[in-house]
C-alpha positions in Angstrom: -1.7 4.6 -23.1 -3.7 1.4 -21.1 -1.8 -1.6 -21.5 -2.6 -5.1 -19.4 -0.1 -7.6 -19.5 1.0 -11.0 -17.6 4.1 -10.8 -16.5 6.1 -14.1 -16.6 8.5 -13.9 -12.6 10.5 -16.3 -11.5 7.5 -18.4 -9.9 4.4 -17.2 -11.5 2.8 -15.0 -14.0 1.9 -11.8 -12.2 -1.8 -9.5 -13.6 -0.7 -6.0 -14.5 -1.8 -2.7 -16.2 0.1 0.1 -17.0 -1.7 3.4 -17.5 -1.2 7.3 -18.5 1.4 9.2 -20.9 4.9 9.0 -20.1 5.7 12.3 -19.0 8.9 11.9 -17.3 7.6 11.8 -13.9 8.1 8.8 -11.7 5.5 6.2 -12.0 2.8 5.7 -9.4 2.8 2.2 -8.4 0.3 1.0 -6.4 -0.1 -2.0 -3.9 -3.9 -2.7 -2.9 -4.6 -3.7 0.5 -4.9 -7.5 1.6 -7.1 -10.1 -0.3 -8.0 -7.4 -2.4 -7.5 -7.0 -6.6 -6.4 -4.0 -8.6 -9.6 -3.1 -9.4 -10.0 -1.1 -5.9 -7.9 1.5 -7.3 -10.1 1.9 -10.5 -11.6 4.9 -9.0 -7.8 6.7 -8.7 -6.4 5.8 -12.4 -7.9 8.6 -14.8 -7.0 11.3 -12.4 -2.9 10.0 -11.4 -2.8 9.1 -15.2 -2.9 12.8 -16.6 -0.1 13.1 -13.4 2.0 10.2 -14.5 2.3 6.3 -15.7 0.1 4.2 -13.4 0.8 0.4 -12.6 -1.4 -1.2 -10.6 -1.2 -5.3 -10.6 -2.7 -8.4 -8.9 -0.2 -10.0 -6.0 -0.1 -13.9 -6.7 -3.1 -15.8 -6.0 -5.4 -13.1 -6.1 -7.8 -11.8 -9.4 -5.8 -12.4 -12.7 -2.6 -13.6 -11.4 -1.3 -16.9 -10.8 -0.7 -18.5 -7.1 2.9 -18.5 -5.9 4.8 -21.6 -3.6 6.6 -18.9 -2.0 5.3 -17.8 1.3 2.8 -14.8 1.3 5.1 -12.4 3.6 5.2 -8.7 2.8 9.5 -9.4 1.9 8.6 -11.6 -0.8 5.8 -9.6 -2.0 8.1 -6.9 -2.2 10.2 -9.5 -4.0 7.7 -10.0 -6.6 6.9 -6.6 -7.4 11.0 -5.4 -7.7 11.2 -8.4 -10.0 8.3 -7.4 -12.2 8.7 -3.3 -12.4 12.1 -5.0 -13.6 10.6 -7.6 -16.7 8.2 -4.7 -17.7 11.4 -2.3 -17.9 9.2 0.4 -15.5 12.5 2.4 -14.4 12.7 4.4 -10.8 12.1 6.7 -9.3 8.4 5.3 -8.2 6.1 7.2 -6.1 5.0 4.0 -4.2 1.1 4.3 -2.7 -0.1 1.5 -0.5 -3.4 1.1 0.9 -4.2 -1.1 4.4 -1.3 -4.2 3.9 -0.2 -2.8 0.6 0.8 0.2 2.8 3.3 -2.6 4.8 4.5 -3.7 1.4 5.2 -0.5 0.5 7.5 0.4 3.2 9.6 -2.8 3.1 10.2 -1.5 -0.2 11.4 1.4 -0.1 13.3 0.1 3.3 15.0 -2.7 0.9 15.5 -0.3 -2.1 15.2 3.2 -1.0 17.4 4.6 -4.3 14.2 3.5 -6.3 11.5 5.5 -4.3 11.0 8.9 -5.5 7.8 9.0 -2.5 5.9 7.3 -0.8 1.7 7.4 0.2 0.4 5.7 2.5 -3.6 5.1 2.4 -4.7 4.2 5.9 -1.9 1.8 6.3 -1.6 -1.6 8.6 1.0 -0.2 11.2 3.4 -2.9 12.6 1.5 -3.0 16.5 -1.8 -3.7 14.7 -1.9 -6.9 16.9 -0.4 -5.8 20.3 -1.6 -1.9 20.5 -4.7 -1.8 18.4 -7.2 -4.9 18.6 -7.4 -5.3 21.7 -9.2 -2.0 22.3 -11.8 -3.5 20.0 -15.0 -5.0 20.7 -14.6 -9.0 20.9 -17.2 -9.6 17.9 -14.2 -7.2 15.4 -11.5 -9.4 16.6 -13.1 -12.7 15.8 -14.3 -11.4 11.6 -10.3 -10.0 11.8 -8.8 -13.2 12.6 -11.5 -14.9 10.3 -10.5 -13.0 7.2 -7.4 -14.3 6.2 -8.2 -16.6 3.7 -7.8 -15.0 0.4 -3.6 -14.8 -0.2 -1.3 -15.5 3.3 -2.8 -16.7 6.3 -3.1 -15.1 9.7 0.5 -16.1 10.6 2.2 -15.1 7.8 0.2 -11.5 8.1 1.7 -11.2 11.4 5.0 -12.5 10.3 4.6 -9.9 8.0 4.1 -7.1 10.4 6.9 -8.5 12.0 9.2 -7.6 9.1 8.1 -4.5 9.2 9.2 -4.1 12.6 12.4 -5.5 12.7 14.0 -3.6 9.4 11.7 -0.3 10.2 14.7 2.4 10.3 14.8 6.2 8.9 14.3 6.8 5.3 15.0 10.0 3.7 11.9 9.7 0.9 9.3 12.1 1.3 6.3 10.5 3.1 2.2 11.2 3.0 0.5 9.6 5.6 -3.4 9.3 5.1 -5.4 8.4 8.2 -9.5 7.4 7.4 -11.6 10.1 10.0 -14.7 7.8 10.0 -14.0 4.0 10.7 -16.8 1.8 10.6 -17.2 0.3 13.9 -14.9 2.6 15.8 -15.4 3.8 19.2 -13.9 7.8 19.8 -11.3 6.3 21.7 -10.3 3.5 19.0 -10.2 6.4 16.0 -8.1 8.6 18.8 -5.7 5.4 18.8 -5.9 4.8 14.7 -4.9 8.3 14.5 -2.1 8.8 16.8 -0.9 4.9 15.2 -0.9 6.3 11.7 0.8 9.7 13.1 3.4 7.8 14.6 4.4 6.1 11.3 5.9 9.6 10.0 8.8 8.5 12.7 10.1 6.8 10.0 10.7 9.7 7.4 13.0 13.0 7.7 10.1 14.3 5.7 6.6 13.6 6.9 3.2 15.1 6.3 0.0 13.6 8.4 -3.8 14.0 6.4 -6.7 12.8 8.6 -9.9 12.1 5.5 -12.2 13.5 7.5 -15.2 12.0 5.7 -13.6 8.9 4.8 -14.0 5.0 6.2 -10.8 2.3 5.4 -10.7 3.1 1.4 -10.6 6.5 1.3 -10.0 5.7 -2.8 -13.3 5.3 -2.5 -15.2 7.9 -0.3 -12.7 10.6 -0.6 -10.5 10.2 -3.7 -9.3 13.6 -4.3 -7.2 13.3 -0.9 -4.9 10.6 -2.4 -4.8 12.3 -5.8 -4.3 15.7 -4.3 -1.4 14.0 -1.7 0.6 11.8 -5.5 0.1 15.4 -7.1 2.1 17.6 -4.1 5.4 14.8 -4.6 5.4 14.7 -8.3 5.0 18.6 -8.3 8.5 18.5 -6.4 10.2 16.4 -9.0 
């Protein structure tokens, strides 16, 4: 089954696609990185849909979704996703999969609605102290390019506000967590790469049941470079259901 939908939530219509043969397992809900549409998950969907239903969607202002007048911060996006799932009548529990900035959203979702989340998979996700601890270790050109990229959904301030929301709400979650860290990041020195892994590993502290995996041959988009690493992580969570 593959069903495309335009779902009216409070402020706008969001595009979503549901794929799978409902096996009575938790629905896999995927949240893409900053400025990315649901298409970034294409490499995984057919494999994942054999395990359970998969929902991908475009956040407001991206892809086929309408823009929202609400601030483009994580807490707002999490509310919108929650409403979307409710409107299309996809019942919890969910396995949330977040790439990059999508990891900020899925962590916040698990904090807000912990009883709806069966598991959390973070795919090279943005740590809350990215700007303070990580960005300064990168070359000037990288930092400038990073700061200039915020033109697609939220602006730079809204993105930083999202990281602050994540930091301020950080607490222990009783949710199985798998953290995937890319081991072959483009333009990273050996030191930056080591710091990246260290900061990814620290995210495990939010769960009593965490696992850390380095995708050795992947740049930031692990779903393109080593999709099987993500599929097997999700599969392990589903097998424990």
